[in-house]
N, C-alpha and C positions, 0 to 999 in steps of 0.2 A: 576784285570785290573775293578773286580765292585766295588773295595773301589778307583780307583782315574778317577782323572778330564781329558777328553779328549779337548786338548787341538788344533783347526784350526785354519784358518786363520784369521777370524772375530769371533770365539766362542770359548768360554771352559763352560763343558758341563759333567753333571755327574748325568742321568737322568733315574731311575730306577721304573720298572714297576710291579708289580704282577695281573699276568692273569691268572682267570679260568674260563674253559668251558670244556662244557658237552654233550654227545653224545642228540642224538635226547631220549626224554621221560626217561632219564639218565639210557640208555641201557648199561649194561655191554659187549661191546664189543672192549675194546680194553686190548686184551690178545693179547699172544704169537705173531702170527708174525705180527698181526694189533698192535699193543705195540711197535714192534722194529724198523715196517715200517715209522710209524705213528712219530717215535725218529728220526728217518734220515730227514722224509719231515719236520718239525721243522728244525733243524739243519742245510736245506742247505736252507731252509726260511732266518736263520739268516746271517750266513754268505754268501746270497747272499746282504743282506742291510745293512750289515755291524753292526750286532748289538751279542752284547755279550750274552749270555744265561749264568747265575750264577748259577741258577739250574732249572731242569727239571722233572717232580713227574708225571709219567703218573697212573693213576690209573686205575682200569677195566672200573670207569664211570665219570671219569674227569679228567681232565690235568690243573697241577699248572704250570704257566712259570713265573719265575722270571729275567724280561732280562734287559739288559742295551741296548736303543739307543740312540735315539739323537735328535738334536730340531725338524727334519723337518719331521720325526715321530708322528702321534698319535698313543695313546695306541690302539685308535680303530683301526686303519691302520694294528697296526702287530696282531690282533688277526684275521681279517678280511682276510690278506693276508695268515694265518696260516690256517683260518678253510680252506678256500676256496680253495687252493693248496692242501691238505692233502683231505677233501673232492672227488675233480677230481680223487686224484693219489686211495686213499684208493676203493672207491669204482668201479674202474678200474678191480683193482686187485683182490680184497677180492668179489667172486656174494654174500656173505650172506648182505654184507654192500649195497649191493646192492634194497635188497626187504626192504629198509629200505625207509619212504619217503623219508629222507634230514641224512647226518650224527649227523650233529652238530645242536643244538638250536639256536635259533637268539639271546639268554640271553647269556650275558660273565660279567664276574666282573671284574673290576679295582680299581688297588690301585696304590699308588705310594709312591717310599722310597727313602731314603737319608738319608746324613750326618746331612744336621743342621734343627735341629726343627722348631717348628713354632714361638717358645719362642724368638728363637735368630734374626730370622725373625724377629719379629717385634722391638725386639731394633734396630737392624739396621736400617730398616725405621726411627726410631721414632729419632734413633742419626741425619740421613739424615736428615727430618728432619727443624728441630733445626739452622740448619748452615747455 
C-alpha cells in the first residue's frame, strides 16, 4: 500500500511522513509490556484515522513512525493524536510512567517522503509555465 496512490472522489494522494518522538528526558521506558502496549495504541490510532503504517520501530528511548496519511491530516496532527492517546493510556496502565512529569517531550521530528523528487516537480512546473 505504501507505494500506491489513493484515489478518492475529488483527490488523488500519496502522502508519506517519517515522524520521530521521544519520552521526556529521553528515558528508556519503551521496553517490555510498555513497548507492546504502545505498539497497539499507535496501530489503533492509525486504524481509526485510516492511515497506513509503513514501518514502526519502537526503541527504548524513541519511536520511528513511517506512515501514509491523507491530505486532510497534517503531520503534526498525527503526532499529536498518537502522543496524546498513548500518554493517557500508558500512564493509566503503568504506574512507573505516572511518576514522570509527562510521557513525551514536546519536540518531534517530521520528514516527508514520496516518489517524486524536487527536480521532477521543478521540471513539471517549468513545463506548465511555458504552456
